[in-house]
OpenMM code with the backbone's topology and positions (N, CA, C; nanometers):
from openmm import Vec3, app, unit

residues = "UNK UNK UNK UNK UNK UNK UNK UNK UNK UNK UNK UNK UNK UNK UNK UNK UNK UNK UNK UNK UNK UNK UNK UNK UNK UNK UNK UNK UNK UNK UNK UNK UNK UNK UNK UNK UNK UNK UNK UNK UNK UNK UNK UNK UNK UNK UNK UNK UNK UNK UNK UNK UNK UNK UNK UNK UNK UNK UNK UNK UNK UNK UNK UNK UNK UNK UNK UNK UNK UNK UNK UNK UNK UNK UNK UNK UNK UNK UNK UNK UNK UNK UNK UNK UNK UNK".split()
positions = [
    Vec3(0.8382, 0.8506, -1.0154),
    Vec3(0.7355, 0.7481, -1.0094),
    Vec3(0.7983, 0.6114, -1.0308),
    Vec3(0.7622, 0.5182, -0.9437),
    Vec3(0.8097, 0.3827, -0.9671),
    Vec3(0.6911, 0.2890, -0.9631),
    Vec3(0.7174, 0.1633, -0.9956),
    Vec3(0.6061, 0.0706, -1.0039),
    Vec3(0.5862, -0.0094, -0.8759),
    Vec3(0.6525, 0.0281, -0.7671),
    Vec3(0.6286, -0.0390, -0.6397),
    Vec3(0.4870, -0.0049, -0.5944),
    Vec3(0.4109, -0.1064, -0.5637),
    Vec3(0.2709, -0.0847, -0.5293),
    Vec3(0.2576, -0.0311, -0.3878),
    Vec3(0.1870, 0.0774, -0.3749),
    Vec3(0.1554, 0.1372, -0.2462),
    Vec3(0.0055, 0.1635, -0.2455),
    Vec3(-0.0665, 0.0853, -0.1660),
    Vec3(-0.2124, 0.0941, -0.1629),
    Vec3(-0.2605, 0.2350, -0.1289),
    Vec3(-0.1971, 0.2996, -0.0332),
    Vec3(-0.2417, 0.4338, 0.0058),
    Vec3(-0.2254, 0.5330, -0.1096),
    Vec3(-0.1207, 0.5164, -0.1892),
    Vec3(-0.1030, 0.6011, -0.3071),
    Vec3(-0.2137, 0.5748, -0.4080),
    Vec3(-0.2486, 0.4487, -0.4276),
    Vec3(-0.3570, 0.4139, -0.5195),
    Vec3(-0.4891, 0.4769, -0.4785),
    Vec3(-0.5229, 0.4664, -0.3500),
    Vec3(-0.6471, 0.5274, -0.3016),
    Vec3(-0.6415, 0.6795, -0.3118),
    Vec3(-0.5251, 0.7379, -0.2877),
    Vec3(-0.5109, 0.8832, -0.2988),
    Vec3(-0.5329, 0.9294, -0.4430),
    Vec3(-0.4830, 0.8528, -0.5398),
    Vec3(-0.5044, 0.8865, -0.6806),
    Vec3(-0.6524, 0.8776, -0.7141),
    Vec3(-0.7179, 0.7708, -0.6703),
    Vec3(-0.8612, 0.7556, -0.6962),
    Vec3(-0.9379, 0.8722, -0.6349),
    Vec3(-0.9058, 0.9077, -0.5109),
    Vec3(-0.9743, 1.0187, -0.4437),
    Vec3(-0.9511, 1.1506, -0.5171),
    Vec3(-0.8277, 1.1740, -0.5601),
    Vec3(-0.7948, 1.2991, -0.6283),
    Vec3(-0.8634, 1.3109, -0.7638),
    Vec3(-0.8857, 1.1976, -0.8300),
    Vec3(-0.9469, 1.1978, -0.9628),
    Vec3(-1.0996, 1.1958, -0.9575),
    Vec3(-1.1563, 1.1731, -0.8406),
    Vec3(-1.3014, 1.1562, -0.8273),
    Vec3(-1.3763, 1.2863, -0.8547),
    Vec3(-1.4805, 1.2789, -0.9383),
    Vec3(-1.5642, 1.3964, -0.9615),
    Vec3(-1.6376, 1.4410, -0.8341),
    Vec3(-1.6686, 1.3469, -0.7467),
    Vec3(-1.7374, 1.3760, -0.6204),
    Vec3(-1.6525, 1.3185, -0.5072),
    Vec3(-1.5489, 1.3911, -0.4665),
    Vec3(-1.4568, 1.3361, -0.3666),
    Vec3(-1.5230, 1.3143, -0.2312),
    Vec3(-1.4765, 1.2133, -0.1624),
    Vec3(-1.5211, 1.1821, -0.0272),
    Vec3(-1.4042, 1.2035, 0.0679),
    Vec3(-1.4319, 1.2234, 0.1972),
    Vec3(-1.3228, 1.2402, 0.2931),
    Vec3(-1.2306, 1.1190, 0.2996),
    Vec3(-1.2867, 1.0016, 0.2747),
    Vec3(-1.2067, 0.8793, 0.2803),
    Vec3(-1.2500, 0.7861, 0.1676),
    Vec3(-1.1534, 0.7353, 0.0929),
    Vec3(-1.1796, 0.6357, -0.0109),
    Vec3(-1.1136, 0.5071, 0.0339),
    Vec3(-1.1924, 0.3990, 0.0355),
    Vec3(-1.1405, 0.2692, 0.0759),
    Vec3(-1.1806, 0.1613, -0.0220),
    Vec3(-1.1523, 0.0392, 0.0131),
    Vec3(-1.1750, -0.0751, -0.0760),
    Vec3(-1.3204, -0.0878, -0.1198),
    Vec3(-1.4139, -0.0541, -0.0331),
    Vec3(-1.5561, -0.0718, -0.0642),
    Vec3(-1.6218, 0.0516, -0.1258),
    Vec3(-1.5459, 0.1568, -0.1488),
    Vec3(-1.6010, 0.2780, -0.2091),
    Vec3(-1.6324, 0.2508, -0.3556),
    Vec3(-1.7577, 0.2765, -0.3951),
    Vec3(-1.8012, 0.2511, -0.5325),
    Vec3(-1.7599, 0.3660, -0.6249),
    Vec3(-1.7000, 0.3290, -0.7369),
    Vec3(-1.6500, 0.4284, -0.8310),
    Vec3(-1.7617, 0.5149, -0.8881),
    Vec3(-1.8670, 0.4519, -0.9346),
    Vec3(-1.9757, 0.5270, -0.9987),
    Vec3(-2.0764, 0.5801, -0.8974),
    Vec3(-2.1214, 0.4968, -0.8055),
    Vec3(-2.2268, 0.5376, -0.7122),
    Vec3(-2.1787, 0.6366, -0.6069),
    Vec3(-2.0605, 0.6154, -0.5515),
    Vec3(-2.0103, 0.7018, -0.4443),
    Vec3(-1.9272, 0.8192, -0.4961),
    Vec3(-1.8399, 0.7918, -0.5919),
    Vec3(-1.7451, 0.8929, -0.6392),
    Vec3(-1.7875, 0.9594, -0.7698),
    Vec3(-1.8939, 0.9085, -0.8311),
    Vec3(-1.9528, 0.9652, -0.9528),
    Vec3(-1.8602, 0.9637, -1.0743),
    Vec3(-1.7762, 0.8590, -1.0846),
    Vec3(-1.6925, 0.8445, -1.2036),
    Vec3(-1.7809, 0.8153, -1.3239),
    Vec3(-1.7523, 0.8799, -1.4362),
    Vec3(-1.8155, 0.8456, -1.5630),
    Vec3(-1.7075, 0.7848, -1.6530),
    Vec3(-1.7441, 0.7512, -1.7738),
    Vec3(-1.6509, 0.6823, -1.8640),
    Vec3(-1.5241, 0.7626, -1.8902),
    Vec3(-1.5391, 0.8906, -1.9145),
    Vec3(-1.4222, 0.9733, -1.9440),
    Vec3(-1.3318, 0.9838, -1.8219),
    Vec3(-1.3905, 1.0024, -1.7066),
    Vec3(-1.3103, 1.0146, -1.5843),
    Vec3(-1.2405, 0.8826, -1.5516),
    Vec3(-1.3036, 0.7683, -1.5845),
    Vec3(-1.2381, 0.6388, -1.5641),
    Vec3(-1.1154, 0.6244, -1.6536),
    Vec3(-1.1243, 0.6764, -1.7750),
    Vec3(-1.0084, 0.6739, -1.8651),
    Vec3(-0.8955, 0.7575, -1.8052),
    Vec3(-0.9290, 0.8741, -1.7535),
    Vec3(-0.8280, 0.9599, -1.6911),
    Vec3(-0.7669, 0.8930, -1.5678),
    Vec3(-0.8500, 0.8237, -1.4905),
    Vec3(-0.7999, 0.7499, -1.3742),
    Vec3(-0.7038, 0.6400, -1.4183),
    Vec3(-0.7417, 0.5667, -1.5227),
    Vec3(-0.6556, 0.4595, -1.5734),
    Vec3(-0.5193, 0.5150, -1.6142),
    Vec3(-0.5182, 0.6278, -1.6827),
    Vec3(-0.3922, 0.6885, -1.7261),
    Vec3(-0.3078, 0.7288, -1.6055),
    Vec3(-0.3699, 0.7870, -1.5050),
    Vec3(-0.2959, 0.8275, -1.3845),
    Vec3(-0.2343, 0.7063, -1.3149),
    Vec3(-0.3096, 0.5971, -1.3054),
    Vec3(-0.2576, 0.4751, -1.2421),
    Vec3(-0.1470, 0.4119, -1.3263),
    Vec3(-0.1650, 0.4128, -1.4590),
    Vec3(-0.0613, 0.3596, -1.5486),
    Vec3(0.0694, 0.4355, -1.5297),
    Vec3(0.0602, 0.5656, -1.5210),
    Vec3(0.1810, 0.6479, -1.5056),
    Vec3(0.2457, 0.6269, -1.3694),
    Vec3(0.1644, 0.6256, -1.2652),
    Vec3(0.2187, 0.6114, -1.1303),
    Vec3(0.2895, 0.4778, -1.1113),
    Vec3(0.2260, 0.3702, -1.1595),
    Vec3(0.2787, 0.2363, -1.1346),
    Vec3(0.3473, 0.1751, -1.2570),
    Vec3(0.3657, 0.2566, -1.3631),
    Vec3(0.4317, 0.2112, -1.4870),
    Vec3(0.3696, 0.0831, -1.5414),
    Vec3(0.2406, 0.0924, -1.5665),
    Vec3(0.1643, -0.0217, -1.6166),
    Vec3(0.1326, -0.0041, -1.7639),
    Vec3(0.1054, -0.1152, -1.8321),
    Vec3(0.0520, -0.1044, -1.9677),
    Vec3(-0.0919, -0.0538, -1.9587),
    Vec3(-0.1557, -0.0417, -2.0684),
    Vec3(-0.2904, 0.0136, -2.0749),
    Vec3(-0.3900, -0.0605, -1.9848),
    Vec3(-0.4569, 0.0157, -1.8989),
    Vec3(-0.5654, -0.0372, -1.8157),
    Vec3(-0.6969, 0.0057, -1.8788),
    Vec3(-0.7922, -0.0833, -1.8904),
    Vec3(-0.9231, -0.0463, -1.9426),
    Vec3(-1.0257, -0.0619, -1.8316),
    Vec3(-1.0490, 0.0461, -1.7591),
    Vec3(-1.1414, 0.0422, -1.6465),
    Vec3(-1.2867, 0.0478, -1.6908),
    Vec3(-1.3130, 0.0896, -1.8142),
    Vec3(-1.4500, 0.0971, -1.8640),
    Vec3(-1.5041, -0.0379, -1.9084),
    Vec3(-1.4174, -0.1260, -1.9538),
    Vec3(-1.4609, -0.2515, -2.0135),
    Vec3(-1.5001, -0.3584, -1.9136),
    Vec3(-1.4464, -0.3555, -1.7961),
    Vec3(-1.4707, -0.4633, -1.7010),
    Vec3(-1.5836, -0.4291, -1.6057),
    Vec3(-1.6871, -0.5116, -1.6064),
    Vec3(-1.7977, -0.4928, -1.5130),
    Vec3(-1.7597, -0.5392, -1.3733),
    Vec3(-1.6456, -0.6065, -1.3602),
    Vec3(-1.5981, -0.6515, -1.2293),
    Vec3(-1.5356, -0.5379, -1.1494),
    Vec3(-1.5076, -0.4282, -1.2131),
    Vec3(-1.4419, -0.3165, -1.1459),
    Vec3(-1.5463, -0.2149, -1.1010),
    Vec3(-1.6026, -0.2367, -0.9845),
    Vec3(-1.7054, -0.1457, -0.9348),
    Vec3(-1.6587, -0.0635, -0.8155),
    Vec3(-1.5565, -0.1105, -0.7456),
    Vec3(-1.5097, -0.0395, -0.6267),
    Vec3(-1.3634, 0.0018, -0.6420),
    Vec3(-1.3212, 0.0908, -0.5544),
    Vec3(-1.1806, 0.1319, -0.5527),
    Vec3(-1.0907, 0.0118, -0.5258),
    Vec3(-1.1356, -0.0776, -0.4397),
    Vec3(-1.0589, -0.1986, -0.4107),
    Vec3(-1.0415, -0.2868, -0.5328),
    Vec3(-1.1462, -0.2972, -0.6157),
    Vec3(-1.1370, -0.3749, -0.7397),
    Vec3(-1.0286, -0.3182, -0.8314),
    Vec3(-1.0243, -0.1861, -0.8415),
    Vec3(-0.9247, -0.1212, -0.9271),
    Vec3(-0.7836, -0.1500, -0.8761),
    Vec3(-0.7635, -0.1371, -0.7456),
    Vec3(-0.6296, -0.1610, -0.6912),
    Vec3(-0.5912, -0.3077, -0.6989),
    Vec3(-0.6882, -0.3974, -0.6915),
    Vec3(-0.6583, -0.5399, -0.7120),
    Vec3(-0.6111, -0.5640, -0.8549),
    Vec3(-0.6721, -0.4962, -0.9519),
    Vec3(-0.6286, -0.5074, -1.0911),
    Vec3(-0.4852, -0.4552, -1.1060),
    Vec3(-0.4563, -0.3415, -1.0463),
    Vec3(-0.3203, -0.2862, -1.0513),
    Vec3(-0.2220, -0.3857, -0.9910),
    Vec3(-0.2568, -0.4393, -0.8764),
    Vec3(-0.1704, -0.5367, -0.8071),
    Vec3(-0.1443, -0.6585, -0.8958),
    Vec3(-0.2501, -0.7115, -0.9594),
    Vec3(-0.2354, -0.8282, -1.0487),
    Vec3(-0.1456, -0.7953, -1.1669),
    Vec3(-0.1651, -0.6781, -1.2254),
    Vec3(-0.0836, -0.6419, -1.3413),
    Vec3(0.0626, -0.6246, -1.3033),
    Vec3(0.0883, -0.5724, -1.1864),
    Vec3(0.2272, -0.5597, -1.1416),
    Vec3(0.2914, -0.6962, -1.1213),
    Vec3(0.2152, -0.7915, -1.0682),
    Vec3(0.2687, -0.9262, -1.0437),
    Vec3(0.2934, -1.0023, -1.1731),
    Vec3(0.2075, -0.9795, -1.2723),
    Vec3(0.2169, -1.0565, -1.3961),
    Vec3(0.2846, -0.9799, -1.5087),
    Vec3(0.3338, -0.8629, -1.4791),
    Vec3(0.3988, -0.7834, -1.5830),
    Vec3(0.3021, -0.7270, -1.6836),
    Vec3(0.1786, -0.7002, -1.6407),
    Vec3(0.0805, -0.6382, -1.7284),
    Vec3(-0.0236, -0.7311, -1.7836),
    Vec3(-0.0168, -0.8575, -1.7538),
    Vec3(-0.1154, -0.9534, -1.8030),
    Vec3(-0.2169, -0.9799, -1.6933),
    Vec3(-0.3268, -0.9041, -1.6923),
    Vec3(-0.4265, -0.9210, -1.5854),
    Vec3(-0.5206, -1.0347, -1.6123),
] * unit.nanometer
topology = app.Topology()
chain = topology.addChain("A")
for resn in residues:
    res = topology.addResidue(resn, chain)
    for name in ("N", "CA", "C"):
        topology.addAtom(name, app.Element.getBySymbol(name[0]), res)
């Protein structure tokens, strides 16, 4: 695992972690409404993304701005650019 950002890998992780998987997960796919993520599953998703991209702690439950898969990957992208300071 390295911290080079690969959008397709990010979407694949989100799809694999989804309680209600869809055939395709994209930027506009809603975490809670479409994929049925709950608080615990969001924590598990955050851990998977942290490990894949070697990030510091992500808190996907705290931010109301993170409603779609695209929002999550934008956060990952920002943290990679800033060294973890989103």
